[in-house]
PDB file of the backbone (N, CA, C, O) and the ligand in Angstrom, with CONECT records:
HET     ZN  A 101       1
ATOM      1  N   MET A   1     -11.968   2.135 -43.280  1.00  0.00           N
ATOM      2  CA  MET A   1     -10.936   1.208 -42.790  1.00  0.00           C
ATOM      3  C   MET A   1     -11.153   0.969 -41.299  1.00  0.00           C
ATOM      4  O   MET A   1     -11.475   1.902 -40.563  1.00  0.00           O
ATOM      5  N   SER A   2     -10.982  -0.254 -40.854  1.00  0.00           N
ATOM      6  CA  SER A   2     -11.190  -0.581 -39.450  1.00  0.00           C
ATOM      7  C   SER A   2     -10.086   0.033 -38.594  1.00  0.00           C
ATOM      8  O   SER A   2      -9.035   0.440 -39.090  1.00  0.00           O
ATOM      9  N   ARG A   3     -10.363   0.084 -37.280  1.00  0.00           N
ATOM     10  CA  ARG A   3      -9.353   0.622 -36.373  1.00  0.00           C
ATOM     11  C   ARG A   3      -8.055  -0.186 -36.497  1.00  0.00           C
ATOM     12  O   ARG A   3      -6.972   0.393 -36.592  1.00  0.00           O
ATOM     13  N   ASN A   4      -8.159  -1.514 -36.498  1.00  0.00           N
ATOM     14  CA  ASN A   4      -6.952  -2.337 -36.582  1.00  0.00           C
ATOM     15  C   ASN A   4      -6.239  -2.138 -37.911  1.00  0.00           C
ATOM     16  O   ASN A   4      -5.010  -2.092 -37.967  1.00  0.00           O
ATOM     17  N   GLY A   5      -7.011  -2.020 -38.970  1.00  0.00           N
ATOM     18  CA  GLY A   5      -6.416  -1.779 -40.271  1.00  0.00           C
ATOM     19  C   GLY A   5      -5.657  -0.471 -40.308  1.00  0.00           C
ATOM     20  O   GLY A   5      -4.554  -0.392 -40.850  1.00  0.00           O
ATOM     21  N   ARG A   6      -6.263   0.565 -39.720  1.00  0.00           N
ATOM     22  CA  ARG A   6      -5.596   1.869 -39.686  1.00  0.00           C
ATOM     23  C   ARG A   6      -4.349   1.815 -38.829  1.00  0.00           C
ATOM     24  O   ARG A   6      -3.330   2.416 -39.167  1.00  0.00           O
ATOM     25  N   LEU A   7      -4.429   1.084 -37.698  1.00  0.00           N
ATOM     26  CA  LEU A   7      -3.274   0.971 -36.822  1.00  0.00           C
ATOM     27  C   LEU A   7      -2.137   0.270 -37.538  1.00  0.00           C
ATOM     28  O   LEU A   7      -0.993   0.722 -37.496  1.00  0.00           O
ATOM     29  N   GLU A   8      -2.458  -0.851 -38.205  1.00  0.00           N
ATOM     30  CA  GLU A   8      -1.419  -1.568 -38.933  1.00  0.00           C
ATOM     31  C   GLU A   8      -0.806  -0.692 -40.009  1.00  0.00           C
ATOM     32  O   GLU A   8       0.408  -0.699 -40.211  1.00  0.00           O
ATOM     33  N   ALA A   9      -1.648   0.061 -40.696  1.00  0.00           N
ATOM     34  CA  ALA A   9      -1.145   0.933 -41.751  1.00  0.00           C
ATOM     35  C   ALA A   9      -0.191   1.969 -41.178  1.00  0.00           C
ATOM     36  O   ALA A   9       0.836   2.271 -41.786  1.00  0.00           O
ATOM     37  N   SER A  10      -0.526   2.525 -39.995  1.00  0.00           N
ATOM     38  CA  SER A  10       0.338   3.557 -39.442  1.00  0.00           C
ATOM     39  C   SER A  10       1.631   2.945 -38.922  1.00  0.00           C
ATOM     40  O   SER A  10       2.688   3.568 -39.019  1.00  0.00           O
ATOM     41  N   LEU A  11       1.564   1.728 -38.369  1.00  0.00           N
ATOM     42  CA  LEU A  11       2.793   1.087 -37.893  1.00  0.00           C
ATOM     43  C   LEU A  11       3.678   0.678 -39.065  1.00  0.00           C
ATOM     44  O   LEU A  11       4.904   0.729 -38.971  1.00  0.00           O
ATOM     45  N   ASP A  12       3.064   0.280 -40.147  1.00  0.00           N
ATOM     46  CA  ASP A  12       3.828  -0.181 -41.301  1.00  0.00           C
ATOM     47  C   ASP A  12       4.660   0.913 -41.933  1.00  0.00           C
ATOM     48  O   ASP A  12       5.614   0.625 -42.657  1.00  0.00           O
ATOM     49  N   ARG A  13       4.316   2.166 -41.671  1.00  0.00           N
ATOM     50  CA  ARG A  13       5.120   3.240 -42.249  1.00  0.00           C
ATOM     51  C   ARG A  13       6.525   3.260 -41.648  1.00  0.00           C
ATOM     52  O   ARG A  13       7.461   3.788 -42.248  1.00  0.00           O
ATOM     53  N   GLY A  14       6.657   2.676 -40.455  1.00  0.00           N
ATOM     54  CA  GLY A  14       7.987   2.495 -39.881  1.00  0.00           C
ATOM     55  C   GLY A  14       8.710   3.764 -39.495  1.00  0.00           C
ATOM     56  O   GLY A  14       9.940   3.793 -39.488  1.00  0.00           O
ATOM     57  N   VAL A  15       7.970   4.822 -39.170  1.00  0.00           N
ATOM     58  CA  VAL A  15       8.620   6.050 -38.744  1.00  0.00           C
ATOM     59  C   VAL A  15       9.219   5.821 -37.347  1.00  0.00           C
ATOM     60  O   VAL A  15       8.515   5.449 -36.408  1.00  0.00           O
ATOM     61  N   VAL A  16      10.515   6.047 -37.236  1.00  0.00           N
ATOM     62  CA  VAL A  16      11.192   5.868 -35.956  1.00  0.00           C
ATOM     63  C   VAL A  16      11.089   7.162 -35.158  1.00  0.00           C
ATOM     64  O   VAL A  16      11.402   8.240 -35.663  1.00  0.00           O
ATOM     65  N   ARG A  17      10.653   7.046 -33.925  1.00  0.00           N
ATOM     66  CA  ARG A  17      10.564   8.205 -33.029  1.00  0.00           C
ATOM     67  C   ARG A  17      11.588   8.016 -31.927  1.00  0.00           C
ATOM     68  O   ARG A  17      11.872   6.893 -31.512  1.00  0.00           O
ATOM     69  N   ARG A  18      12.134   9.117 -31.460  1.00  0.00           N
ATOM     70  CA  ARG A  18      13.176   9.026 -30.443  1.00  0.00           C
ATOM     71  C   ARG A  18      12.646   9.537 -29.112  1.00  0.00           C
ATOM     72  O   ARG A  18      11.901  10.515 -29.051  1.00  0.00           O
ATOM     73  N   VAL A  19      13.045   8.858 -28.059  1.00  0.00           N
ATOM     74  CA  VAL A  19      12.700   9.256 -26.703  1.00  0.00           C
ATOM     75  C   VAL A  19      13.570  10.451 -26.337  1.00  0.00           C
ATOM     76  O   VAL A  19      14.769  10.457 -26.612  1.00  0.00           O
ATOM     77  N   ASP A  20      12.963  11.469 -25.712  1.00  0.00           N
ATOM     78  CA  ASP A  20      13.766  12.645 -25.348  1.00  0.00           C
ATOM     79  C   ASP A  20      14.424  12.438 -23.977  1.00  0.00           C
ATOM     80  O   ASP A  20      14.292  11.379 -23.363  1.00  0.00           O
ATOM     81  N   GLY A  21      15.119  13.449 -23.523  1.00  0.00           N
ATOM     82  CA  GLY A  21      15.901  13.344 -22.295  1.00  0.00           C
ATOM     83  C   GLY A  21      15.076  13.093 -21.051  1.00  0.00           C
ATOM     84  O   GLY A  21      15.607  12.641 -20.037  1.00  0.00           O
ATOM     85  N   LEU A  22      13.784  13.380 -21.113  1.00  0.00           N
ATOM     86  CA  LEU A  22      12.898  13.138 -19.980  1.00  0.00           C
ATOM     87  C   LEU A  22      12.109  11.836 -20.132  1.00  0.00           C
ATOM     88  O   LEU A  22      11.221  11.553 -19.329  1.00  0.00           O
ATOM     89  N   GLY A  23      12.428  11.044 -21.158  1.00  0.00           N
ATOM     90  CA  GLY A  23      11.743   9.760 -21.345  1.00  0.00           C
ATOM     91  C   GLY A  23      10.458   9.881 -22.129  1.00  0.00           C
ATOM     92  O   GLY A  23       9.691   8.920 -22.193  1.00  0.00           O
ATOM     93  N   ARG A  24      10.193  11.038 -22.734  1.00  0.00           N
ATOM     94  CA  ARG A  24       8.938  11.244 -23.464  1.00  0.00           C
ATOM     95  C   ARG A  24       9.087  10.861 -24.929  1.00  0.00           C
ATOM     96  O   ARG A  24      10.165  10.982 -25.511  1.00  0.00           O
ATOM     97  N   VAL A  25       7.997  10.403 -25.509  1.00  0.00           N
ATOM     98  CA  VAL A  25       7.938  10.136 -26.942  1.00  0.00           C
ATOM     99  C   VAL A  25       6.609  10.683 -27.446  1.00  0.00           C
ATOM    100  O   VAL A  25       5.588  10.567 -26.769  1.00  0.00           O
ATOM    101  N   VAL A  26       6.623  11.263 -28.606  1.00  0.00           N
ATOM    102  CA  VAL A  26       5.404  11.846 -29.163  1.00  0.00           C
ATOM    103  C   VAL A  26       4.545  10.750 -29.785  1.00  0.00           C
ATOM    104  O   VAL A  26       5.030   9.951 -30.586  1.00  0.00           O
ATOM    105  N   ILE A  27       3.269  10.719 -29.412  1.00  0.00           N
ATOM    106  CA  ILE A  27       2.302   9.838 -30.068  1.00  0.00           C
ATOM    107  C   ILE A  27       1.845  10.562 -31.323  1.00  0.00           C
ATOM    108  O   ILE A  27       1.379  11.698 -31.231  1.00  0.00           O
ATOM    109  N   PRO A  28       1.963   9.945 -32.491  1.00  0.00           N
ATOM    110  CA  PRO A  28       1.591  10.629 -33.733  1.00  0.00           C
ATOM    111  C   PRO A  28       0.144  11.125 -33.676  1.00  0.00           C
ATOM    112  O   PRO A  28      -0.732  10.463 -33.119  1.00  0.00           O
ATOM    113  N   LYS A  29      -0.090  12.309 -34.267  1.00  0.00           N
ATOM    114  CA  LYS A  29      -1.419  12.923 -34.237  1.00  0.00           C
ATOM    115  C   LYS A  29      -2.486  11.972 -34.769  1.00  0.00           C
ATOM    116  O   LYS A  29      -3.591  11.905 -34.230  1.00  0.00           O
ATOM    117  N   GLU A  30      -2.155  11.244 -35.819  1.00  0.00           N
ATOM    118  CA  GLU A  30      -3.110  10.298 -36.413  1.00  0.00           C
ATOM    119  C   GLU A  30      -3.593   9.286 -35.365  1.00  0.00           C
ATOM    120  O   GLU A  30      -4.779   8.960 -35.308  1.00  0.00           O
ATOM    121  N   LEU A  31      -2.659   8.794 -34.535  1.00  0.00           N
ATOM    122  CA  LEU A  31      -3.041   7.818 -33.508  1.00  0.00           C
ATOM    123  C   LEU A  31      -3.760   8.496 -32.354  1.00  0.00           C
ATOM    124  O   LEU A  31      -4.687   7.925 -31.779  1.00  0.00           O
ATOM    125  N   ARG A  32      -3.335   9.730 -32.003  1.00  0.00           N
ATOM    126  CA  ARG A  32      -4.047  10.463 -30.942  1.00  0.00           C
ATOM    127  C   ARG A  32      -5.495  10.704 -31.351  1.00  0.00           C
ATOM    128  O   ARG A  32      -6.408  10.551 -30.539  1.00  0.00           O
ATOM    129  N   ASP A  33      -5.701  11.077 -32.598  1.00  0.00           N
ATOM    130  CA  ASP A  33      -7.068  11.311 -33.082  1.00  0.00           C
ATOM    131  C   ASP A  33      -7.861  10.005 -33.092  1.00  0.00           C
ATOM    132  O   ASP A  33      -9.027   9.979 -32.700  1.00  0.00           O
ATOM    133  N   LEU A  34      -7.230   8.932 -33.536  1.00  0.00           N
ATOM    134  CA  LEU A  34      -7.897   7.638 -33.643  1.00  0.00           C
ATOM    135  C   LEU A  34      -8.379   7.155 -32.277  1.00  0.00           C
ATOM    136  O   LEU A  34      -9.465   6.587 -32.157  1.00  0.00           O
ATOM    137  N   PHE A  35      -7.556   7.389 -31.245  1.00  0.00           N
ATOM    138  CA  PHE A  35      -7.895   6.897 -29.909  1.00  0.00           C
ATOM    139  C   PHE A  35      -8.402   8.004 -28.990  1.00  0.00           C
ATOM    140  O   PHE A  35      -8.525   7.817 -27.779  1.00  0.00           O
ATOM    141  N   ASN A  36      -8.695   9.163 -29.586  1.00  0.00           N
ATOM    142  CA  ASN A  36      -9.234  10.302 -28.842  1.00  0.00           C
ATOM    143  C   ASN A  36      -8.346  10.666 -27.645  1.00  0.00           C
ATOM    144  O   ASN A  36      -8.836  10.918 -26.544  1.00  0.00           O
ATOM    145  N   ILE A  37      -7.051  10.686 -27.882  1.00  0.00           N
ATOM    146  CA  ILE A  37      -6.082  11.046 -26.845  1.00  0.00           C
ATOM    147  C   ILE A  37      -5.825  12.545 -26.950  1.00  0.00           C
ATOM    148  O   ILE A  37      -5.360  13.049 -27.972  1.00  0.00           O
ATOM    149  N   LYS A  38      -6.147  13.249 -25.845  1.00  0.00           N
ATOM    150  CA  LYS A  38      -5.938  14.688 -25.791  1.00  0.00           C
ATOM    151  C   LYS A  38      -5.009  14.989 -24.619  1.00  0.00           C
ATOM    152  O   LYS A  38      -4.620  14.085 -23.878  1.00  0.00           O
ATOM    153  N   GLU A  39      -4.655  16.264 -24.455  1.00  0.00           N
ATOM    154  CA  GLU A  39      -3.823  16.647 -23.320  1.00  0.00           C
ATOM    155  C   GLU A  39      -4.513  16.194 -22.032  1.00  0.00           C
ATOM    156  O   GLU A  39      -5.717  16.391 -21.867  1.00  0.00           O
ATOM    157  N   ASP A  40      -3.753  15.590 -21.126  1.00  0.00           N
ATOM    158  CA  ASP A  40      -4.227  15.101 -19.823  1.00  0.00           C
ATOM    159  C   ASP A  40      -5.066  13.835 -19.901  1.00  0.00           C
ATOM    160  O   ASP A  40      -5.585  13.394 -18.876  1.00  0.00           O
ATOM    161  N   THR A  41      -5.223  13.229 -21.083  1.00  0.00           N
ATOM    162  CA  THR A  41      -5.896  11.934 -21.163  1.00  0.00           C
ATOM    163  C   THR A  41      -5.061  10.920 -20.383  1.00  0.00           C
ATOM    164  O   THR A  41      -3.867  10.782 -20.648  1.00  0.00           O
ATOM    165  N   PRO A  42      -5.670  10.199 -19.411  1.00  0.00           N
ATOM    166  CA  PRO A  42      -4.892   9.217 -18.661  1.00  0.00           C
ATOM    167  C   PRO A  42      -4.606   7.977 -19.497  1.00  0.00           C
ATOM    168  O   PRO A  42      -5.497   7.435 -20.150  1.00  0.00           O
ATOM    169  N   VAL A  43      -3.359   7.539 -19.469  1.00  0.00           N
ATOM    170  CA  VAL A  43      -2.965   6.324 -20.185  1.00  0.00           C
ATOM    171  C   VAL A  43      -2.135   5.463 -19.237  1.00  0.00           C
ATOM    172  O   VAL A  43      -1.584   5.954 -18.251  1.00  0.00           O
ATOM    173  N   THR A  44      -2.058   4.195 -19.546  1.00  0.00           N
ATOM    174  CA  THR A  44      -1.230   3.292 -18.754  1.00  0.00           C
ATOM    175  C   THR A  44      -0.363   2.480 -19.703  1.00  0.00           C
ATOM    176  O   THR A  44      -0.727   2.255 -20.857  1.00  0.00           O
ATOM    177  N   LEU A  45       0.793   2.042 -19.201  1.00  0.00           N
ATOM    178  CA  LEU A  45       1.721   1.253 -20.004  1.00  0.00           C
ATOM    179  C   LEU A  45       1.865  -0.131 -19.399  1.00  0.00           C
ATOM    180  O   LEU A  45       1.874  -0.282 -18.178  1.00  0.00           O
ATOM    181  N   ALA A  46       1.978  -1.143 -20.253  1.00  0.00           N
ATOM    182  CA  ALA A  46       2.203  -2.498 -19.779  1.00  0.00           C
ATOM    183  C   ALA A  46       3.269  -3.137 -20.659  1.00  0.00           C
ATOM    184  O   ALA A  46       3.376  -2.830 -21.846  1.00  0.00           O
ATOM    185  N   VAL A  47       4.056  -4.032 -20.062  1.00  0.00           N
ATOM    186  CA  VAL A  47       5.050  -4.785 -20.823  1.00  0.00           C
ATOM    187  C   VAL A  47       4.338  -5.967 -21.460  1.00  0.00           C
ATOM    188  O   VAL A  47       3.649  -6.724 -20.776  1.00  0.00           O
ATOM    189  N   VAL A  48       4.501  -6.126 -22.757  1.00  0.00           N
ATOM    190  CA  VAL A  48       3.944  -7.271 -23.474  1.00  0.00           C
ATOM    191  C   VAL A  48       5.092  -8.033 -24.129  1.00  0.00           C
ATOM    192  O   VAL A  48       6.249  -7.620 -24.050  1.00  0.00           O
ATOM    193  N   GLU A  49       4.763  -9.139 -24.772  1.00  0.00           N
ATOM    194  CA  GLU A  49       5.793 -10.050 -25.277  1.00  0.00           C
ATOM    195  C   GLU A  49       6.879  -9.353 -26.100  1.00  0.00           C
ATOM    196  O   GLU A  49       8.068  -9.624 -25.928  1.00  0.00           O
ATOM    197  N   ASP A  50       6.465  -8.461 -26.988  1.00  0.00           N
ATOM    198  CA  ASP A  50       7.462  -7.878 -27.883  1.00  0.00           C
ATOM    199  C   ASP A  50       7.550  -6.361 -27.766  1.00  0.00           C
ATOM    200  O   ASP A  50       7.959  -5.685 -28.710  1.00  0.00           O
ATOM    201  N   GLY A  51       7.166  -5.826 -26.610  1.00  0.00           N
ATOM    202  CA  GLY A  51       7.316  -4.386 -26.466  1.00  0.00           C
ATOM    203  C   GLY A  51       6.470  -3.817 -25.359  1.00  0.00           C
ATOM    204  O   GLY A  51       6.228  -4.466 -24.341  1.00  0.00           O
ATOM    205  N   LEU A  52       6.019  -2.590 -25.571  1.00  0.00           N
ATOM    206  CA  LEU A  52       5.188  -1.888 -24.604  1.00  0.00           C
ATOM    207  C   LEU A  52       3.803  -1.684 -25.191  1.00  0.00           C
ATOM    208  O   LEU A  52       3.646  -1.484 -26.395  1.00  0.00           O
ATOM    209  N   TYR A  53       2.816  -1.736 -24.338  1.00  0.00           N
ATOM    210  CA  TYR A  53       1.434  -1.544 -24.747  1.00  0.00           C
ATOM    211  C   TYR A  53       0.905  -0.324 -24.008  1.00  0.00           C
ATOM    212  O   TYR A  53       0.933  -0.276 -22.778  1.00  0.00           O
ATOM    213  N   LEU A  54       0.424   0.656 -24.755  1.00  0.00           N
ATOM    214  CA  LEU A  54      -0.148   1.858 -24.168  1.00  0.00           C
ATOM    215  C   LEU A  54      -1.661   1.793 -24.308  1.00  0.00           C
ATOM    216  O   LEU A  54      -2.186   1.573 -25.399  1.00  0.00           O
ATOM    217  N   LYS A  55      -2.356   1.986 -23.195  1.00  0.00           N
ATOM    218  CA  LYS A  55      -3.812   1.898 -23.225  1.00  0.00           C
ATOM    219  C   LYS A  55      -4.409   3.141 -22.591  1.00  0.00           C
ATOM    220  O   LYS A  55      -3.953   3.601 -21.544  1.00  0.00           O
ATOM    221  N   VAL A  56      -5.437   3.680 -23.237  1.00  0.00           N
ATOM    222  CA  VAL A  56      -6.161   4.807 -22.657  1.00  0.00           C
ATOM    223  C   VAL A  56      -6.960   4.297 -21.468  1.00  0.00           C
ATOM    224  O   VAL A  56      -7.693   3.314 -21.576  1.00  0.00           O
ATOM    225  N   VAL A  57      -6.811   4.973 -20.333  1.00  0.00           N
ATOM    226  CA  VAL A  57      -7.569   4.602 -19.140  1.00  0.00           C
ATOM    227  C   VAL A  57      -8.945   5.252 -19.243  1.00  0.00           C
ATOM    228  O   VAL A  57      -9.062   6.472 -19.363  1.00  0.00           O
ATOM    229  N   GLN A  58      -9.975   4.425 -19.194  1.00  0.00           N
ATOM    230  CA  GLN A  58     -11.329   4.934 -19.307  1.00  0.00           C
ATOM    231  C   GLN A  58     -11.775   5.521 -17.974  1.00  0.00           C
ATOM    232  O   GLN A  58     -11.774   4.836 -16.951  1.00  0.00           O
ATOM    233  N   ASP A  59     -12.147   6.769 -17.996  1.00  0.00           N
ATOM    234  CA  ASP A  59     -12.657   7.403 -16.791  1.00  0.00           C
ATOM    235  C   ASP A  59     -14.159   7.199 -16.698  1.00  0.00           C
ATOM    236  O   ASP A  59     -14.932   8.152 -16.790  1.00  0.00           O
ATOM    237  N   THR A  60     -14.566   5.949 -16.515  1.00  0.00           N
ATOM    238  CA  THR A  60     -15.983   5.643 -16.378  1.00  0.00           C
ATOM    239  C   THR A  60     -16.160   4.635 -15.248  1.00  0.00           C
ATOM    240  O   THR A  60     -15.241   3.891 -14.906  1.00  0.00           O
ATOM    241  N   CYS A  61     -17.350   4.630 -14.684  1.00  0.00           N
ATOM    242  CA  CYS A  61     -17.682   3.685 -13.616  1.00  0.00           C
ATOM    243  C   CYS A  61     -17.642   2.261 -14.176  1.00  0.00           C
ATOM    244  O   CYS A  61     -18.196   1.993 -15.242  1.00  0.00           O
ATOM    245  N   ILE A  62     -16.988   1.359 -13.458  1.00  0.00           N
ATOM    246  CA  ILE A  62     -16.839  -0.020 -13.914  1.00  0.00           C
ATOM    247  C   ILE A  62     -18.191  -0.725 -13.994  1.00  0.00           C
ATOM    248  O   ILE A  62     -18.346  -1.676 -14.759  1.00  0.00           O
ATOM    249  N   PHE A  63     -19.175  -0.267 -13.208  1.00  0.00           N
ATOM    250  CA  PHE A  63     -20.472  -0.938 -13.177  1.00  0.00           C
ATOM    251  C   PHE A  63     -21.477  -0.355 -14.165  1.00  0.00           C
ATOM    252  O   PHE A  63     -22.130  -1.102 -14.894  1.00  0.00           O
ATOM    253  N   CYS A  64     -21.609   0.981 -14.197  1.00  0.00           N
ATOM    254  CA  CYS A  64     -22.684   1.581 -15.000  1.00  0.00           C
ATOM    255  C   CYS A  64     -22.162   2.433 -16.161  1.00  0.00           C
ATOM    256  O   CYS A  64     -22.958   2.990 -16.917  1.00  0.00           O
ATOM    257  N   SER A  65     -20.847   2.543 -16.312  1.00  0.00           N
ATOM    258  CA  SER A  65     -20.210   3.314 -17.385  1.00  0.00           C
ATOM    259  C   SER A  65     -20.437   4.815 -17.286  1.00  0.00           C
ATOM    260  O   SER A  65     -20.114   5.548 -18.221  1.00  0.00           O
ATOM    261  N   SER A  66     -20.989   5.285 -16.166  1.00  0.00           N
ATOM    262  CA  SER A  66     -21.184   6.714 -15.988  1.00  0.00           C
ATOM    263  C   SER A  66     -19.841   7.433 -15.927  1.00  0.00           C
ATOM    264  O   SER A  66     -18.863   6.912 -15.392  1.00  0.00           O
ATOM    265  N   LYS A  67     -19.817   8.639 -16.487  1.00  0.00           N
ATOM    266  CA  LYS A  67     -18.610   9.463 -16.390  1.00  0.00           C
ATOM    267  C   LYS A  67     -18.747  10.506 -15.290  1.00  0.00           C
ATOM    268  O   LYS A  67     -17.841  11.305 -15.053  1.00  0.00           O
ATOM    269  N   GLU A  68     -19.914  10.484 -14.616  1.00  0.00           N
ATOM    270  CA  GLU A  68     -20.215  11.493 -13.596  1.00  0.00           C
ATOM    271  C   GLU A  68     -19.986  10.927 -12.203  1.00  0.00           C
ATOM    272  O   GLU A  68     -20.125   9.726 -11.973  1.00  0.00           O
ATOM    273  N   ASN A  69     -19.635  11.812 -11.284  1.00  0.00           N
ATOM    274  CA  ASN A  69     -19.560  11.477  -9.854  1.00  0.00           C
ATOM    275  C   ASN A  69     -18.683  10.266  -9.557  1.00  0.00           C
ATOM    276  O   ASN A  69     -19.021   9.442  -8.707  1.00  0.00           O
ATOM    277  N   LEU A  70     -17.556  10.159 -10.262  1.00  0.00           N
ATOM    278  CA  LEU A  70     -16.639   9.064  -9.957  1.00  0.00           C
ATOM    279  C   LEU A  70     -16.110   9.277  -8.553  1.00  0.00           C
ATOM    280  O   LEU A  70     -15.624  10.362  -8.230  1.00  0.00           O
ATOM    281  N   PHE A  71     -16.197   8.263  -7.719  1.00  0.00           N
ATOM    282  CA  PHE A  71     -16.060   8.428  -6.277  1.00  0.00           C
ATOM    283  C   PHE A  71     -14.835   7.718  -5.727  1.00  0.00           C
ATOM    284  O   PHE A  71     -14.038   8.331  -5.017  1.00  0.00           O
ATOM    285  N   ILE A  72     -14.670   6.448  -6.036  1.00  0.00           N
ATOM    286  CA  ILE A  72     -13.498   5.720  -5.552  1.00  0.00           C
ATOM    287  C   ILE A  72     -12.836   4.991  -6.714  1.00  0.00           C
ATOM    288  O   ILE A  72     -13.446   4.761  -7.758  1.00  0.00           O
ATOM    289  N   GLU A  73     -11.561   4.633  -6.502  1.00  0.00           N
ATOM    290  CA  GLU A  73     -10.808   3.897  -7.502  1.00  0.00           C
ATOM    291  C   GLU A  73     -10.124   2.731  -6.808  1.00  0.00           C
ATOM    292  O   GLU A  73      -9.540   2.889  -5.736  1.00  0.00           O
ATOM    293  N   PHE A  74     -10.202   1.556  -7.428  1.00  0.00           N
ATOM    294  CA  PHE A  74      -9.544   0.372  -6.887  1.00  0.00           C
ATOM    295  C   PHE A  74      -8.941  -0.405  -8.042  1.00  0.00           C
ATOM    296  O   PHE A  74      -9.654  -0.781  -8.972  1.00  0.00           O
ATOM    297  N   LYS A  75      -7.645  -0.650  -7.997  1.00  0.00           N
ATOM    298  CA  LYS A  75      -6.937  -1.371  -9.058  1.00  0.00           C
ATOM    299  C   LYS A  75      -7.267  -0.790 -10.434  1.00  0.00           C
ATOM    300  O   LYS A  75      -7.586  -1.517 -11.374  1.00  0.00           O
ATOM    301  N   GLU A  76      -7.182   0.547 -10.526  1.00  0.00           N
ATOM    302  CA  GLU A  76      -7.406   1.298 -11.771  1.00  0.00           C
ATOM    303  C   GLU A  76      -8.832   1.205 -12.292  1.00  0.00           C
ATOM    304  O   GLU A  76      -9.084   1.582 -13.437  1.00  0.00           O
ATOM    305  N   LYS A  77      -9.771   0.714 -11.489  1.00  0.00           N
ATOM    306  CA  LYS A  77     -11.185   0.706 -11.860  1.00  0.00           C
ATOM    307  C   LYS A  77     -11.902   1.724 -10.987  1.00  0.00           C
ATOM    308  O   LYS A  77     -11.671   1.800  -9.780  1.00  0.00           O
ATOM    309  N   LYS A  78     -12.776   2.505 -11.615  1.00  0.00           N
ATOM    310  CA  LYS A  78     -13.483   3.554 -10.889  1.00  0.00           C
ATOM    311  C   LYS A  78     -14.932   3.140 -10.627  1.00  0.00           C
ATOM    312  O   LYS A  78     -15.536   2.387 -11.391  1.00  0.00           O
ATOM    313  N   VAL A  79     -15.461   3.654  -9.528  1.00  0.00           N
ATOM    314  CA  VAL A  79     -16.852   3.388  -9.157  1.00  0.00           C
ATOM    315  C   VAL A  79     -17.512   4.731  -8.861  1.00  0.00           C
ATOM    316  O   VAL A  79     -16.957   5.551  -8.129  1.00  0.00           O
ATOM    317  N   CYS A  80     -18.708   4.957  -9.434  1.00  0.00           N
ATOM    318  CA  CYS A  80     -19.413   6.209  -9.192  1.00  0.00           C
ATOM    319  C   CYS A  80     -20.092   6.169  -7.820  1.00  0.00           C
ATOM    320  O   CYS A  80     -20.225   5.110  -7.207  1.00  0.00           O
ATOM    321  N   ARG A  81     -20.514   7.344  -7.357  1.00  0.00           N
ATOM    322  CA  ARG A  81     -21.113   7.423  -6.022  1.00  0.00           C
ATOM    323  C   ARG A  81     -22.407   6.605  -5.935  1.00  0.00           C
ATOM    324  O   ARG A  81     -22.667   5.954  -4.923  1.00  0.00           O
ATOM    325  N   ASP A  82     -23.222   6.642  -7.010  1.00  0.00           N
ATOM    326  CA  ASP A  82     -24.482   5.886  -6.987  1.00  0.00           C
ATOM    327  C   ASP A  82     -24.225   4.385  -6.826  1.00  0.00           C
ATOM    328  O   ASP A  82     -24.869   3.729  -6.008  1.00  0.00           O
ATOM    329  N   CYS A  83     -23.290   3.845  -7.602  1.00  0.00           N
ATOM    330  CA  CYS A  83     -23.005   2.410  -7.512  1.00  0.00           C
ATOM    331  C   CYS A  83     -22.370   2.083  -6.163  1.00  0.00           C
ATOM    332  O   CYS A  83     -22.650   1.040  -5.571  1.00  0.00           O
ATOM    333  N   TYR A  84     -21.512   2.985  -5.684  1.00  0.00           N
ATOM    334  CA  TYR A  84     -20.910   2.769  -4.360  1.00  0.00           C
ATOM    335  C   TYR A  84     -21.999   2.672  -3.297  1.00  0.00           C
ATOM    336  O   TYR A  84     -21.971   1.794  -2.435  1.00  0.00           O
ATOM    337  N   ASN A  85     -22.955   3.588  -3.376  1.00  0.00           N
ATOM    338  CA  ASN A  85     -24.040   3.582  -2.381  1.00  0.00           C
ATOM    339  C   ASN A  85     -24.898   2.323  -2.504  1.00  0.00           C
ATOM    340  O   ASN A  85     -25.364   1.783  -1.500  1.00  0.00           O
ATOM    341  N   GLN A  86     -25.106   1.850  -3.761  1.00  0.00           N
ATOM    342  CA  GLN A  86     -25.883   0.619  -3.928  1.00  0.00           C
ATOM    343  C   GLN A  86     -25.115  -0.595  -3.382  1.00  0.00           C
ATOM    344  O   GLN A  86     -25.705  -1.531  -2.843  1.00  0.00           O
ATOM    345  N   LEU A  87     -23.794  -0.552  -3.537  1.00  0.00           N
ATOM    346  CA  LEU A  87     -22.990  -1.660  -3.026  1.00  0.00           C
ATOM    347  C   LEU A  87     -22.931  -1.674  -1.508  1.00  0.00           C
ATOM    348  O   LEU A  87     -23.112  -2.716  -0.878  1.00  0.00           O
ATOM    349  N   TRP A  88     -22.680  -0.521  -0.933  1.00  0.00           N
ATOM    350  CA  TRP A  88     -22.352  -0.458   0.491  1.00  0.00           C
ATOM    351  C   TRP A  88     -23.381   0.265   1.333  1.00  0.00           C
ATOM    352  O   TRP A  88     -23.208   0.400   2.545  1.00  0.00           O
ATOM    353  N   GLY A  89     -24.460   0.738   0.703  1.00  0.00           N
ATOM    354  CA  GLY A  89     -25.480   1.451   1.447  1.00  0.00           C
ATOM    355  C   GLY A  89     -25.153   2.924   1.533  1.00  0.00           C
ATOM    356  O   GLY A  89     -23.990   3.319   1.604  1.00  0.00           O
ATOM    357  N   SER A  90     -26.199   3.728   1.525  1.00  0.00           N
ATOM    358  CA  SER A  90     -26.023   5.171   1.560  1.00  0.00           C
ATOM    359  C   SER A  90     -25.455   5.602   2.895  1.00  0.00           C
ATOM    360  O   SER A  90     -25.654   4.948   3.918  1.00  0.00           O
ATOM    361  N   GLU A  91     -24.732   6.733   2.864  1.00  0.00           N
ATOM    362  CA  GLU A  91     -24.173   7.270   4.107  1.00  0.00           C
ATOM    363  C   GLU A  91     -25.162   8.177   4.810  1.00  0.00           C
ATOM    364  O   GLU A  91     -24.812   8.809   5.807  1.00  0.00           O
ATOM    365  N   LYS A  92     -26.422   8.259   4.305  1.00  0.00           N
ATOM    366  CA  LYS A  92     -27.427   9.172   4.871  1.00  0.00           C
ATOM    367  C   LYS A  92     -27.625   8.928   6.362  1.00  0.00           C
ATOM    368  O   LYS A  92     -28.433   9.606   6.996  1.00  0.00           O
TER     369      LYS A  92
HETATM  370 ZN    ZN A 101     -21.790   3.530 -11.485  1.00  0.00          ZN2+
END
């Protein structure tokens, strides 16, 4: 089953979840597994036409997709040290 198909299937079950006193809501394990969401996985929320949209924030360089040596962040996009040095010149 495709990711979208699985998502629709899980939403169609219509299980209502309640927000707790601190504003938290549990993401169902099935969806956490589907989107590889683990403890401390960064996520962001956005308002969309009919609700809220939760997106996993990718901790990868915007240019080369490296997960190593992430150096700076601008508007939620990360840049690794190698790409930073190629953009702005090495600090050597
Ligand atoms: Zn990079």
